[in-house]
C-alpha positions in Angstrom: -0.3 0.5 -0.5 1.1 3.6 -0.8 1.9 4.6 2.1 0.2 8.3 2.2 -2.8 6.1 1.4 -1.8 4.3 4.3 -1.7 6.7 6.2 -4.9 7.4 5.5 -6.5 5.1 6.5 -4.2 5.0 10.0 -6.1 8.4 10.3 -9.8 7.4 9.4 -9.8 4.5 12.0 -8.2 6.9 14.9 -11.4 9.5 13.9 -13.7 6.7 14.7 -12.0 5.1 17.4 -11.2 8.8 18.8 -15.0 8.7 19.0 -16.0 5.3 19.9 -15.5 6.2 23.8 -14.7 3.9 26.4 -15.4 -0.1 25.5 -18.7 -1.3 26.5 -19.7 -4.1 28.0 -20.7 -6.8 25.3 -21.3 -10.3 27.8 -24.9 -12.5 26.5 -27.2 -11.3 29.2 -26.5 -7.3 28.5 -27.0 -8.1 24.5 -30.3 -9.7 25.0 -31.4 -6.6 26.8 -30.4 -4.3 24.5 -32.0 -6.7 21.8 -34.5 -6.5 23.0 -34.5 -2.6 24.0 -33.7 -2.2 20.7 -36.9 -3.9 18.4 -39.3 -1.6 21.4 -38.2 1.7 20.7 -35.8 1.8 17.7 -37.1 -0.9 15.6 -40.0 1.3 13.9 -37.4 3.5 13.0 -34.9 1.6 11.3 -33.5 -1.6 9.9 -31.6 -3.8 11.3 -32.0 -7.5 10.1 -30.6 -9.6 12.6 -33.0 -7.7 14.6 -35.9 -8.4 12.5 -37.0 -5.4 12.2 -38.2 -3.0 8.9 -38.8 0.7 9.9 -37.9 3.0 7.1 -38.1 6.1 8.4 -34.3 6.1 10.3 -31.5 5.2 8.7 -30.8 1.9 7.6 -28.7 0.4 10.3 -27.3 -2.3 7.9 -26.1 0.3 5.5 -25.2 2.9 7.3 -22.2 0.9 8.7 -21.6 -2.2 5.7 -18.5 -0.2 4.5 -16.8 0.3 8.0 -17.7 -3.7 9.0 -15.6 -4.3 5.4 -12.9 -2.1 5.5 -12.0 -4.1 9.0 -13.4 -1.4 11.6 -14.1 -4.3 14.8 -17.3 -3.6 17.1 -15.9 -1.3 19.8 -15.8 0.9 17.8 -19.1 0.5 16.6 -20.4 0.2 20.4 -18.5 3.6 20.0 -20.5 5.2 17.3 -23.5 4.0 18.4 -23.2 4.4 22.0 -22.8 8.4 21.2 -25.6 8.6 18.8 -28.1 7.1 21.5 -27.1 10.4 23.8 -26.7 12.7 20.9 -28.1 11.8 18.4 -27.7 13.7 15.3 -30.2 16.2 15.0 -30.4 16.8 10.8 -34.6 16.7 10.3 -35.1 13.1 8.5 -37.7 12.9 5.7 -40.6 10.3 5.8 -39.9 8.5 2.3 -43.4 7.6 1.5 -44.7 11.4 2.1 -42.1 13.2 1.7 -42.5 15.8 5.0 -39.8 15.6 8.3 -40.4 12.6 10.5 -39.4 13.4 14.2 -36.5 13.4 14.6 -35.3 10.8 17.5 -34.6 12.0 20.6 -32.0 12.1 22.8 -31.3 9.8 25.8 -33.5 7.4 24.5 -32.2 5.4 26.3 -29.4 5.7 29.4 -26.5 4.4 31.2 -26.7 0.6 31.3 -29.6 0.7 29.0 -27.8 2.5 26.3 -24.7 0.5 26.7 -27.0 -2.4 26.5 -28.4 -1.1 23.0 -25.1 0.0 21.4 -23.8 -3.5 22.4 -26.3 -5.1 20.3 -26.5 -2.7 17.4 -22.5 -3.4 17.0 -22.9 -7.2 17.7 -25.2 -7.2 14.8 -25.1 -4.9 12.2 -23.8 -5.7 8.8 -23.8 -9.1 9.7 -25.3 -12.4 7.9 -26.7 -15.2 9.1 -29.3 -14.6 12.6 -29.1 -14.6 16.0 -28.8 -17.9 18.3 -29.2 -18.8 22.0 -30.9 -16.3 24.4 -30.6 -13.9 21.0 -33.0 -16.1 19.1 -35.7 -15.9 21.6 -35.8 -12.0 21.4 -37.2 -9.6 18.6 -39.5 -9.1 15.9 -41.8 -12.5 14.9 -43.2 -12.4 11.9 -46.0 -15.3 11.5 -47.8 -16.9 9.0 -50.3 -17.7 10.7 -54.0 -17.2 10.0 -56.0 -15.0 11.9 -60.2 -16.6 11.5 -63.2 -14.6 12.0 -65.5 -16.1 14.8 -69.1 -14.9 16.2 -68.0 -11.7 14.0 -65.3 -11.5 15.7 -61.3 -11.4 14.0 -58.9 -10.6 16.0 -55.6 -9.1 14.6 -52.3 -8.5 17.9 -49.5 -5.8 17.2 -46.4 -8.0 18.0 -46.0 -6.9 21.3 -42.0 -6.3 21.2 -42.9 -2.9 19.2 -42.2 -4.4 15.7 -43.7 -3.2 12.7 -45.2 -6.7 12.3 -48.6 -8.6 13.2 -49.3 -11.2 15.1 -51.3 -13.4 11.9 -50.2 -12.3 8.4 -53.4 -13.1 6.6 -56.8 -13.7 7.8 -59.9 -15.4 6.8 -63.8 -14.0 7.4 -67.6 -14.4 6.4 -69.1 -11.7 4.7 -70.9 -9.6 6.8 -70.4 -7.3 9.5 -67.2 -8.1 11.6 -65.6 -6.0 14.0 -61.6 -6.5 13.8 -59.7 -5.8 17.4 -55.9 -4.8 17.4 -54.7 -5.4 21.0 -51.2 -3.2 21.2 -48.7 -4.6 24.3 -45.9 -2.5 23.2 -45.3 1.2 23.1 -44.9 2.4 20.0 -47.4 3.4 17.9 -49.8 1.3 15.4 -53.4 0.9 14.7 -55.5 -1.8 12.6 -57.0 0.0 9.6 -58.3 -2.9 5.7 -59.5 -1.3 2.5 -60.9 -3.1 -0.6 -63.9 -2.9 -2.8 -65.6 0.2 -1.3 -63.9 -0.2 1.8 -61.5 1.9 4.2 -61.8 2.2 7.3 -58.8 3.2 10.1 -58.7 2.5 14.1 -57.5 4.7 16.7 -53.7 4.5 17.3 -53.1 2.6 20.5 -50.6 1.8 23.1 -49.5 0.1 25.7 -52.1 -2.2 25.9 -54.6 -0.3 23.8 -57.0 -1.8 21.5 -57.7 -0.3 17.7 -60.8 -1.7 16.3 -62.7 -1.5 12.7 -66.1 -2.2 12.4 -67.0 -2.6 8.7 -69.4 -4.9 6.5 -67.6 -7.1 4.0 -68.4 -8.6 1.4 -66.0 -11.7 -0.1 -63.3 -10.8 -1.6 -59.9 -9.8 -1.4 -58.4 -7.0 1.2 -55.7 -5.3 2.7 -55.2 -5.0 7.1 -52.5 -2.4 7.4 -50.6 -0.3 10.2 -51.6 3.3 9.0 -48.9 4.9 11.0 -46.6 6.7 9.0 -43.7 4.1 7.0 -45.3 1.3 9.3 -47.3 0.3 6.6 -43.8 0.5 3.3 -42.2 -1.6 6.6 -44.2 -4.5 6.5 -47.0 -4.1 8.7 -50.2 -5.2 6.6 -51.8 -8.6 5.4 -54.4 -10.3 3.6 -57.7 -10.7 4.2 -60.1 -13.5 2.5 -63.6 -12.9 3.4 -65.9 -15.4 1.7 
């Protein structure tokens, strides 16, 4: 490598290490807690493949760190960068790719202390990596199911994923024609609703969180419909499914 180019690479590495801050704890328990917290409060805005999150209103973290990972920068460097971003987020307004409007800024101190370090440790261990999480980590995160929700006695239940990810616990649903109440309980702290469209129907339920229930009452004719979350960016992140009415 030419001497000038080598010095430039060393300088770049020194810059990243310089902003990385202290070395963060990446023990198993902390990383598991960090993944759970990341999914609950960050995954609705950010894509991180190993966490199963598909948010589109914030930067795709896998893409953001891909070049640095391929260039050989290590986990401790990534931990420091993510930790600093959690405590002092970039205040540049994010543009919603769907509506073109300025989205909500990432709040400062979304996590603090040990929680912030745990999240940074998990993101650093997972970002821009292929494969899937294993062991305890595999049990945490967004669970995308192929199960089918079925209407009974005029009611259809399609809960939101309790982890906070952009998913429902059912990927599709079936119902008989007629008046149907569609309910979606949302146990997470992320805003979600249940909405439905198709065959002349276009209804939105109330946006809820922390155990609230979003509901729509619709008169369904035979055919295909789409149920989805109408919160900006959530449908585009994959929070939708097919409802078949017979």
